C-alpha positions in Angstrom: 39.2 93.6 -91.7 40.4 92.3 -95.1 38.2 89.8 -97.0 41.1 87.3 -97.3 41.6 87.1 -93.5 37.9 86.4 -92.9 37.9 83.6 -95.5 41.0 82.1 -93.9 39.5 82.0 -90.4 36.3 80.5 -91.8 38.3 77.7 -93.5 40.3 77.1 -90.3 37.2 76.8 -88.3 35.7 74.3 -90.6 38.8 72.2 -90.5 38.8 72.2 -86.6 35.1 71.3 -86.5 35.6 68.4 -88.9 38.5 67.2 -86.8 36.4 67.3 -83.7 33.7 65.3 -85.3 36.3 62.6 -86.2 37.5 62.5 -82.6 34.0 62.1 -81.3 33.2 59.4 -83.8 36.2 57.2 -83.2 36.6 57.9 -79.4 40.4 57.3 -79.1 40.2 57.6 -75.4 38.2 54.3 -75.2 40.3 51.1 -75.2 39.6 48.9 -78.2 37.5 45.9 -77.4 39.1 42.5 -77.6 38.0 40.4 -80.5 34.9 38.4 -79.7 35.6 34.7 -79.2 33.3 31.9 -80.3 29.8 31.9 -78.9 29.4 30.1 -75.6 27.8 26.7 -75.8 24.4 26.4 -74.0 22.1 23.5 -73.1 18.7 23.3 -71.3 18.5 20.4 -68.8 15.1 19.4 -67.3 14.5 18.8 -63.6 11.7 18.5 -61.0 11.8 20.4 -57.7 13.0 17.4 -55.8 16.4 16.8 -54.1 16.9 13.8 -56.3 17.5 16.4 -59.0 19.4 18.9 -56.8 22.6 18.7 -58.9 20.8 20.2 -61.9 20.1 23.6 -60.4 23.5 23.6 -58.7 25.2 23.1 -62.1 23.0 25.9 -63.5 24.2 28.2 -60.7 27.9 27.2 -61.1 27.9 27.8 -64.9 26.4 31.3 -64.7 29.9 32.7 -64.2 32.1 30.0 -65.6 33.7 30.1 -69.1 32.6 26.6 -70.2 29.2 25.4 -71.3 26.2 27.3 -69.8 23.7 24.8 -68.5 20.2 26.3 -67.9 17.9 24.2 -65.7 14.4 23.9 -66.9 11.8 23.3 -64.1 8.9 20.9 -64.6 6.3 19.9 -62.0 5.4 16.5 -63.4 7.0 13.8 -65.5 4.4 13.5 -68.3 5.1 17.1 -69.4 8.8 16.4 -69.2 8.4 13.3 -71.3 6.5 15.2 -74.0 9.3 17.7 -74.2 11.8 14.9 -74.6 9.8 13.2 -77.3 9.3 16.4 -79.3 13.0 17.3 -79.1 12.3 20.5 -77.2 14.5 19.0 -74.5 17.6 17.1 -75.1 18.8 16.2 -71.6 16.9 15.8 -68.4 16.7 14.1 -65.0 13.9 11.5 -64.7 12.9 8.4 -62.9 14.9 5.4 -64.1 12.1 3.1 -65.2 10.6 6.0 -67.2 13.9 6.3 -69.1 13.8 2.6 -69.8 10.2 2.9 -71.1 11.1 5.8 -73.4 13.9 3.7 -74.9 11.5 0.8 -75.4 9.1 3.2 -77.1 11.8 4.1 -79.6 12.9 7.4 -78.1 16.7 7.2 -78.4 17.9 8.2 -74.9 20.9 7.0 -72.9 21.4 7.0 -69.2 24.6 8.9 -68.5 24.7 9.2 -64.7 22.6 9.1 -61.5 21.0 12.0 -59.8 21.4 10.8 -56.2 21.2 7.9 -53.7 18.3 7.6 -51.3 16.3 10.8 -50.6 12.8 9.4 -50.7 10.3 8.5 -48.0 7.0 6.8 -47.5 4.8 9.3 -45.7 1.4 8.6 -44.0 -1.1 10.9 -42.4 -0.1 11.6 -38.9 -3.5 10.7 -37.5 -3.4 7.2 -39.0 -1.9 4.5 -36.7 -0.4 2.6 -39.7 2.8 0.7 -39.0 3.2 -1.1 -42.3 1.5 -1.4 -45.7 -0.9 -4.0 -44.4 -2.4 -1.2 -42.3 -3.0 0.9 -45.5 -5.4 -1.6 -47.1 -8.3 0.3 -48.7 -6.4 3.6 -48.5 -5.3 6.1 -51.2 -1.6 6.0 -51.9 0.0 8.6 -54.2 3.1 7.9 -56.4 4.9 10.3 -58.8 4.4 7.9 -61.7 3.8 4.2 -62.2 7.1 4.3 -64.0 8.9 5.3 -60.8 11.2 3.3 -58.6 9.0 4.3 -55.7 6.2 2.3 -57.3 8.5 -0.7 -57.9 9.7 -0.7 -54.3 6.1 -0.5 -53.0 5.1 -3.4 -55.2 8.0 -5.4 -53.7 7.0 -4.5 -50.2 3.4 -5.4 -50.9 4.5 -8.9 -51.9 6.7 -9.2 -48.9 3.9 -8.2 -46.5 1.3 -10.3 -48.2 -0.8 -7.4 -49.5 -2.4 -7.6 -52.9 -1.7 -4.8 -55.3 -5.4 -4.1 -55.7 -5.9 -3.8 -51.9 -4.4 -0.2 -52.0 -5.7 2.4 -54.3 -2.6 3.9 -56.1 -2.9 7.3 -57.9 -0.3 9.3 -59.8 0.2 12.9 -58.6 2.7 15.6 -59.2 5.2 15.6 -56.3 4.6 19.3 -55.3 0.9 18.5 -54.8 1.3 15.5 -52.5 1.9 17.3 -49.1 -1.2 19.5 -49.6 -3.3 16.5 -50.6 -2.1 14.6 -47.5 -2.9 17.6 -45.2 -6.4 17.9 -46.8 -6.9 14.1 -46.3 -7.5 13.6 -50.0 -4.8 10.9 -49.9 -3.6 8.8 -47.0 0.0 8.1 -47.9 2.6 8.8 -50.6 6.1 7.9 -51.6 8.2 10.5 -53.4 11.5 12.4 -53.3 12.3 15.2 -51.0 11.6 17.9 -50.0 8.0 17.0 -50.5 8.1 14.5 -47.6 9.7 16.9 -45.1 7.0 19.5 -45.9 4.4 17.1 -44.4 6.7 16.2 -41.6 7.3 19.8 -40.6 3.7 21.0 -40.9 2.6 18.2 -38.7 0.2 16.5 -41.3 2.4 13.5 -42.0 5.1 11.2 -40.6 7.7 8.9 -42.1 6.6 5.3 -42.4 9.7 4.1 -44.3 13.0 5.8 -45.4 14.0 4.6 -48.8 17.5 3.9 -47.5 16.1 1.4 -45.1 13.9 -0.3 -47.6 16.5 -0.4 -50.4 20.1 0.7 -49.3 21.6 3.1 -51.8 18.2 3.5 -53.4 18.1 4.9 -56.9 15.2 7.0 -58.1 16.4 9.3 -60.9 19.0 9.3 -63.6 20.4 11.8 -66.0 19.4 11.0 -69.6 20.3 12.6 -73.0 19.2 12.1 -76.6 21.6 10.1 -78.7 21.6 13.0 -81.2 23.0 15.3 -78.6 25.6 12.8 -77.6 26.6 12.3 -81.3 26.6 15.9 -82.4 27.8 17.7 -79.2 29.9 15.2 -77.2 32.0 18.0 -75.6 28.8 19.6 -74.2 27.7 16.2 -72.9 31.1 15.7 -71.3 30.8 19.1 -69.6 27.3 18.3 -68.4 28.3 15.0 -66.7 31.4 16.5 -65.2 29.3 19.5 -63.9 26.7 17.2 -62.4 29.4 15.0 -60.7 31.3 18.0 -59.3 28.1 19.7 -58.2 27.2 16.5 -56.3 30.6 16.4 -54.6 30.3 20.0 -53.6 26.7 19.6 -52.3 27.8 16.6 -50.2 30.2 18.7 -48.1 28.3 22.1 -48.4 24.8 21.1 -47.5 23.8 24.4 -45.9 25.1 26.4 -48.9 23.4 23.9 -51.3 20.0 24.6 -49.6 20.6 28.3 -50.2 21.5 27.8 -53.9 18.6 25.5 -54.9 15.7 26.8 -52.9 14.9 29.6 -55.4 15.0 27.0 -58.2 12.7 24.7 -56.3 10.5 27.6 -55.2 10.7 26.1 -51.7 11.6 27.6 -48.4 15.3 27.5 -47.7 14.8 26.1 -44.2 12.8 23.2 -45.6 15.6 22.2 -48.1 18.2 22.6 -45.3 16.2 20.3 -43.1 16.2 17.6 -45.8 19.9 17.9 -46.4 20.9 17.8 -42.7 18.2 15.9 -40.7 19.8 13.4 -40.9 22.7 14.1 -43.2 22.4 10.6 -44.8 18.8 11.2 -45.8 20.1 11.8 -49.4 23.5 11.3 -50.9 25.2 12.7 -54.0 28.2 10.3 -54.2 28.6 6.9 -55.9 26.6 8.1 -58.8 28.1 5.8 -61.4 25.4 3.2 -62.0 26.4 -0.4 -62.1 25.0 -2.9 -64.7 23.7 -5.0 -61.9 21.6 -2.4 -60.1 20.2 -1.0 -63.3 19.3 -4.5 -64.5 17.6 -5.1 -61.2 15.4 -2.0 -61.8 14.7 -3.1 -65.4 13.7 -6.6 -64.3 11.4 -5.3 -61.6 9.8 -3.0 -64.1 9.2 -5.9 -66.4 7.7 -8.0 -63.6 5.4 -5.1 -62.7 4.2 -5.0 -66.3 5.7 -1.6 -67.1 8.1 -2.9 -69.8 7.1 -5.3 -72.6 10.3 -7.3 -72.5 13.7 -7.6 -70.8 15.9 -4.5 -71.2 19.6 -5.0 -71.9 21.0 -2.2 -69.8 24.3 -2.3 -71.6 22.5 -0.7 -74.6 20.9 1.9 -72.3 23.9 3.0 -70.3 26.7 5.3 -71.6 29.4 5.8 -68.9 32.0 7.2 -71.3 31.5 10.8 -70.1 31.9 10.1 -66.4 35.2 11.8 -65.2 37.8 9.6 -63.6 38.6 12.3 -61.0 35.7 14.1 -59.4 36.5 17.3 -57.5 34.0 19.6 -55.8 32.7 22.4 -58.0 33.9 25.9 -57.3 30.8 27.7 -56.1 30.4 30.9 -54.2 27.0 30.7 -52.6 27.4 34.0 -50.7 
């Protein structure tokens, strides 16, 4: 073999090898990726595992696969921890009891109420072995509430007055809602008033019974509201608009898809699905997710009751507290596949 032929083949081999490396590097058989769009907006929203806050995890679930803002629900077990997160700016939007939102505003925390979480959905539970028929029969007993800044506490104060019972004749204590059914079963407390499903738990395990439905004490009862920091509203109004629309549409969907809603939220609540389904269907009007646009009159009523109970230092002008500008005019059910 001639030396020139050997050199030529060596050069050709090197060229082919280099070409193959180029092919492997650039992978022409792989379709080019589409240019990346702007990063997706995200926002954490606080909630407690109560059906008053059900639309928060439903919105989380709905936005996992949507193209709009991603809303991630952040679970709390008590209001004090939630409040500290709001005060320290670690949390910019949350569901909370209405008088507590008013108290935060009074303390200088710049929050606005944007929407309601629900209507009704709370009960007064008593130990099943107690023959109590009203609050007069609970004199001297221990009564748990989620917070003294709760509508539940305000309603109980009004009932005490109507039934001629002094506020000091019942021993009220604050307790995280998830702890109430167990405390009732252990007879550490005698009664409590809180949002579901923590009432149904005692009802189903046989340790408690319903003394009053909130809807019978105060028709269209309001407990919790959606609040947001003014900074969030000012700097990210499109995100706030997406949030309120998402909550509204999640409520409309849950209203007509109660079985599916129980399936969606039970992992977020860390509650048995059958328990949540019971709350949403037995009876169906136990809690409602419609008519969630708060009126000035009903919010002023709550504020005035809170002032009368000594929870607020002065009269709140709810027109400065409410911001309805993000509520959609047309509310359609969210598109959710709960399968």
